[in-house]
C-alpha positions as a printed NumPy array, in Angstrom:
array([[ 72.141,  91.541,  59.987],
       [ 75.173,  93.17 ,  61.561],
       [ 76.606,  89.778,  62.509],
       [ 76.328,  88.519,  58.864],
       [ 77.905,  91.57 ,  57.482],
       [ 80.68 ,  91.48 ,  60.057],
       [ 81.516,  87.925,  59.177],
       [ 81.489,  88.634,  55.532],
       [ 83.736,  91.663,  55.854],
       [ 85.953,  90.138,  58.458],
       [ 86.32 ,  86.278,  58.249],
       [ 88.657,  86.266,  61.242],
       [ 85.955,  87.869,  63.466],
       [ 85.573,  86.319,  66.791],
       [ 81.989,  86.474,  68.044],
       [ 83.177,  86.77 ,  71.568],
       [ 85.787,  89.405,  70.969],
       [ 85.102,  92.457,  73.18 ],
       [ 86.711,  95.698,  74.266],
       [ 85.621,  97.023,  77.619],
       [ 82.608,  94.571,  77.619],
       [ 81.417,  95.87 ,  74.243],
       [ 81.389,  93.414,  71.212],
       [ 84.029,  94.08 ,  68.499],
       [ 82.656,  94.093,  64.884],
       [ 85.878,  94.76 ,  62.938],
       [ 89.635,  95.159,  63.618],
       [ 92.337,  96.075,  61.017],
       [ 95.965,  96.801,  61.552],
       [ 98.557,  98.23 ,  59.194],
       [102.065,  98.966,  60.44 ],
       [101.585, 101.152,  63.57 ],
       [ 97.9  , 101.919,  62.86 ],
       [ 95.099,  99.945,  64.351],
       [ 91.338, 100.353,  63.833],
       [ 88.69 ,  98.827,  66.081],
       [ 85.077,  99.218,  65.398],
       [ 82.924,  98.072,  68.348],
       [ 79.35 ,  98.289,  69.485],
       [ 78.693, 101.484,  71.327],
       [ 76.215, 104.277,  71.87 ],
       [ 76.222, 108.038,  72.338],
       [ 79.086, 107.86 ,  74.779],
       [ 82.737, 108.239,  75.485],
       [ 84.872, 105.378,  76.99 ],
       [ 87.501, 107.155,  79.251],
       [ 89.262, 103.85 ,  79.526],
       [ 89.989, 103.673,  75.813],
       [ 92.31 , 106.681,  76.23 ],
       [ 94.755, 104.388,  77.903],
       [ 95.173, 102.576,  74.561],
       [ 96.592, 105.423,  72.906],
       [100.334, 105.192,  72.545],
       [102.45 , 108.25 ,  73.191],
       [105.916, 109.254,  74.203],
       [106.125, 110.598,  77.665],
       [109.76 , 111.479,  78.756],
       [110.789, 113.498,  81.69 ],
       [114.303, 115.006,  81.555],
       [114.802, 115.369,  85.334],
       [117.708, 113.889,  86.964],
       [116.823, 112.169,  90.194],
       [118.041, 109.342,  92.395],
       [115.125, 107.121,  92.95 ],
       [114.819, 103.859,  95.041],
       [112.036, 101.493,  94.323],
       [110.852,  98.609,  96.474],
       [108.333,  96.256,  94.995],
       [107.25 ,  92.836,  93.919],
       [107.062,  91.087,  90.599],
       [105.305,  94.048,  89.003],
       [108.528,  95.925,  89.66 ],
       [110.981,  93.198,  89.017],
       [109.621,  91.685,  85.765],
       [111.014,  92.71 ,  82.413],
       [108.648,  95.475,  81.075],
       [107.333,  96.082,  84.586],
       [106.491,  99.53 ,  86.035],
       [110.14 , 100.218,  87.006],
       [111.396,  99.386,  83.474],
       [108.745, 101.701,  82.08 ],
       [109.879, 104.385,  84.603],
       [113.449, 104.068,  83.461],
       [112.314, 104.664,  79.83 ],
       [110.323, 107.711,  80.799],
       [113.074, 109.089,  82.941],
       [116.328, 108.294,  81.136],
       [118.403, 110.752,  83.08 ],
       [117.318, 109.489,  86.454],
       [119.319, 106.902,  88.391],
       [116.907, 104.311,  89.513],
       [117.957, 101.622,  92.129],
       [115.369,  98.879,  91.857],
       [114.937,  96.593,  94.882],
       [111.988,  94.507,  93.654],
       [111.466,  90.785,  93.778],
       [108.731,  88.422,  92.622],
       [106.725,  87.003,  95.458],
       [107.656,  89.754,  98.009],
       [105.091,  90.574, 100.651],
       [104.635,  93.44 , 103.08 ],
       [105.349,  91.267, 106.092],
       [104.841,  87.529, 105.466],
       [107.4  ,  84.747, 104.762],
       [105.834,  83.979, 101.38 ],
       [106.372,  80.377, 100.329],
       [108.209,  80.003, 103.686],
       [110.953,  82.262, 102.286],
       [112.177,  84.778, 104.763],
       [113.875,  86.803, 101.978],
       [110.375,  87.572, 100.53 ],
       [109.389,  89.392, 103.742],
       [109.917,  93.159, 103.214],
       [109.464,  94.06 , 106.899],
       [111.937,  91.38 , 108.01 ],
       [114.515,  92.701, 105.453],
       [113.962,  96.486, 104.967],
       [116.897,  97.544, 107.001],
       [119.122,  95.455, 104.685],
       [117.397,  96.823, 101.585],
       [118.016, 100.329, 102.597],
       [121.646,  99.711, 103.733],
       [122.326,  98.187, 100.295],
       [120.599, 100.951,  98.505],
       [122.781, 103.526, 100.329],
       [126.   , 101.803,  99.033],
       [124.702, 101.976,  95.462],
       [124.782, 105.786,  95.289],
       [127.756, 106.445,  97.629],
       [127.704, 109.884,  99.099],
       [124.659, 111.007,  96.978],
       [121.19 , 111.307,  98.316],
       [117.942, 109.806,  97.211],
       [115.366, 112.212,  95.916],
       [112.491, 109.659,  95.991],
       [111.718, 106.403,  97.583],
       [108.753, 104.454,  96.029],
       [107.056, 101.546,  97.577],
       [104.675,  99.317,  95.778],
       [103.627,  96.222,  97.777],
       [100.471,  94.309,  98.845],
       [ 99.477,  91.981,  96.007],
       [100.947,  88.939,  97.646],
       [ 99.752,  89.758, 101.011],
       [ 96.213,  89.242,  99.486],
       [ 96.846,  85.642,  98.479],
       [ 94.695,  82.795,  99.601],
       [ 97.001,  81.557, 102.207],
       [ 96.932,  84.8  , 103.986],
       [ 93.166,  85.278, 103.917],
       [ 92.853,  84.894, 107.674],
       [ 95.754,  87.25 , 108.457],
       [ 94.541,  90.493, 106.763],
       [ 94.604,  92.347, 110.07 ],
       [ 98.304,  91.461, 110.289],
       [ 98.823,  93.043, 106.827],
       [ 97.679,  96.288, 108.133],
       [ 99.85 ,  96.147, 111.271],
       [102.847,  94.975, 109.143],
       [102.44 ,  97.812, 106.756],
       [102.464, 100.403, 109.444],
       [105.664,  98.917, 110.879],
       [107.236,  98.78 , 107.431],
       [106.594, 102.467, 106.724],
       [107.776, 103.45 , 110.153],
       [111.068, 101.631, 109.704],
       [111.574, 103.267, 106.296],
       [110.942, 106.653, 107.837],
       [113.319, 106.276, 110.708],
       [116.15 , 104.574, 108.822],
       [119.426, 106.542, 108.577],
       [119.351, 106.615, 104.798],
       [116.022, 108.477, 104.836],
       [117.092, 110.863, 107.573],
       [120.262, 111.68 , 105.61 ],
       [118.567, 111.972, 102.216],
       [115.202, 113.296, 103.266],
       [113.648, 112.082, 100.121],
       [109.943, 112.322,  99.04 ],
       [108.257, 109.073,  99.984],
       [105.607, 107.541,  97.634],
       [103.318, 104.595,  98.125],
       [101.706, 102.935,  95.108],
       [ 98.77 , 100.838,  96.032],
       [ 98.759,  97.172,  94.696],
       [ 96.852,  96.86 ,  91.374],
       [ 93.615,  94.969,  91.266],
       [ 93.296,  91.24 ,  90.43 ],
       [ 90.637,  89.592,  88.271],
       [ 87.811,  88.273,  90.494],
       [ 87.309,  85.065,  88.475],
       [ 89.457,  82.721,  86.379],
       [ 92.646,  83.127,  88.307],
       [ 94.985,  80.553,  89.957],
       [ 93.731,  79.193,  93.215],
       [ 96.388,  81.041,  95.136],
       [ 94.98 ,  84.368,  94.077],
       [ 91.254,  83.45 ,  94.363],
       [ 89.402,  86.046,  96.481],
       [ 92.416,  88.358,  96.25 ],
       [ 90.615,  91.242,  94.605],
       [ 87.875,  91.182,  97.234],
       [ 90.593,  91.246,  99.963],
       [ 92.358,  94.103,  98.198],
       [ 89.076,  96.096,  98.053],
       [ 89.125,  96.096, 101.854],
       [ 92.83 ,  96.399, 102.261],
       [ 93.714,  99.237,  99.855],
       [ 91.736, 101.961, 101.797],
       [ 93.53 , 100.986, 105.04 ],
       [ 96.892, 101.013, 103.269],
       [ 96.238, 104.429, 101.755],
       [ 95.13 , 105.758, 105.225],
       [ 98.266, 104.482, 106.927],
       [100.498, 105.788, 104.105],
       [ 99.11 , 109.208, 104.408],
       [ 99.539, 109.168, 108.181],
       [103.206, 108.418, 107.633],
       [103.549, 111.341, 105.223],
       [103.837, 109.199, 102.112],
       [102.322, 110.521,  98.93 ],
       [ 99.762, 107.957,  97.702],
       [ 99.273, 106.83 ,  94.074],
       [ 96.151, 104.821,  93.894],
       [ 96.228, 102.51 ,  90.874],
       [ 93.786,  99.951,  92.294],
       [ 90.61 , 101.837,  91.591],
       [ 91.453, 103.424,  88.275],
       [ 92.564, 100.098,  86.787],
       [ 89.546,  98.08 ,  87.919],
       [ 87.489,  98.534,  84.657],
       [ 90.374,  98.   ,  82.305],
       [ 92.543,  95.496,  84.164],
       [ 91.394,  92.444,  82.184],
       [ 92.67 ,  94.146,  78.96 ],
       [ 96.121,  94.313,  80.39 ],
       [ 96.342,  91.219,  82.591],
       [ 95.955,  87.945,  80.604],
       [ 96.418,  85.885,  83.818],
       [ 94.31 ,  88.159,  85.921],
       [ 97.288,  89.32 ,  88.156],
       [100.246,  90.368,  86.189],
       [100.   ,  93.179,  83.644],
       [101.672,  93.391,  80.324],
       [104.128,  96.213,  79.66 ],
       [101.468,  98.524,  78.176],
       [ 99.528,  98.223,  81.375],
       [102.637,  98.637,  83.501],
       [103.27 , 101.9  ,  81.601],
       [100.049, 103.369,  83.128],
       [101.494, 102.917,  86.558],
       [104.746, 104.525,  85.453],
       [102.973, 107.455,  83.904],
       [101.267, 108.128,  87.241],
       [104.563, 108.125,  89.073],
       [106.013, 110.654,  86.592],
       [102.941, 112.898,  87.07 ],
       [103.37 , 112.699,  90.835],
       [107.094, 113.618,  90.558],
       [106.445, 116.46 ,  88.068]])
């Protein structure tokens, strides 16, 4: 009966349309207002709060260095979202698609953060002259969980420890004494992803706790986005790996909360 009424009231209804694994019966949108009626019970869905648009702007003036991969480099990525939320901050973004913690991804030495971290930090120093950095934020690990590195996960952990140690002992960090933040890699979809990412989420589930442990040992503040995004990741990542800007905004919000 519900199915018949739904189809009559909403001819564009897709039987398989879901939100957080619950069937959607009706959607309507007018200008900036969207209504979604879905099958539920006597419950609240905390994940749905992430769908609520809001303006979150911090007026603080900070010098911030970000080191990441495609999630940080892409247009609309978490660094772009951070810039919008912190318009008075000076954010130097050193992120590049395909970057790993410590592997020559695709045979490219430039994508190896551990191999190049001294150059990254030297370059970052020149970009702010005599000023100091208030925060250094690292978000890496997604590409280290790729299929081609599946037999080298122990190396990921060792490389990560070396990377953070190099960051901590670099002259830029000693001179600036910034607060150090590590953002865990986000999850991946477990099915229906490109071959190079297959099994990646399972590897991340084992890797993330170790990365968090090491980061805390090195006195990095840890922002765990892997676990909170698990249940809502499909909504924000059409390809199962890279999130759209609204999903990237969730990461940026957590960074702002940590800074505030």
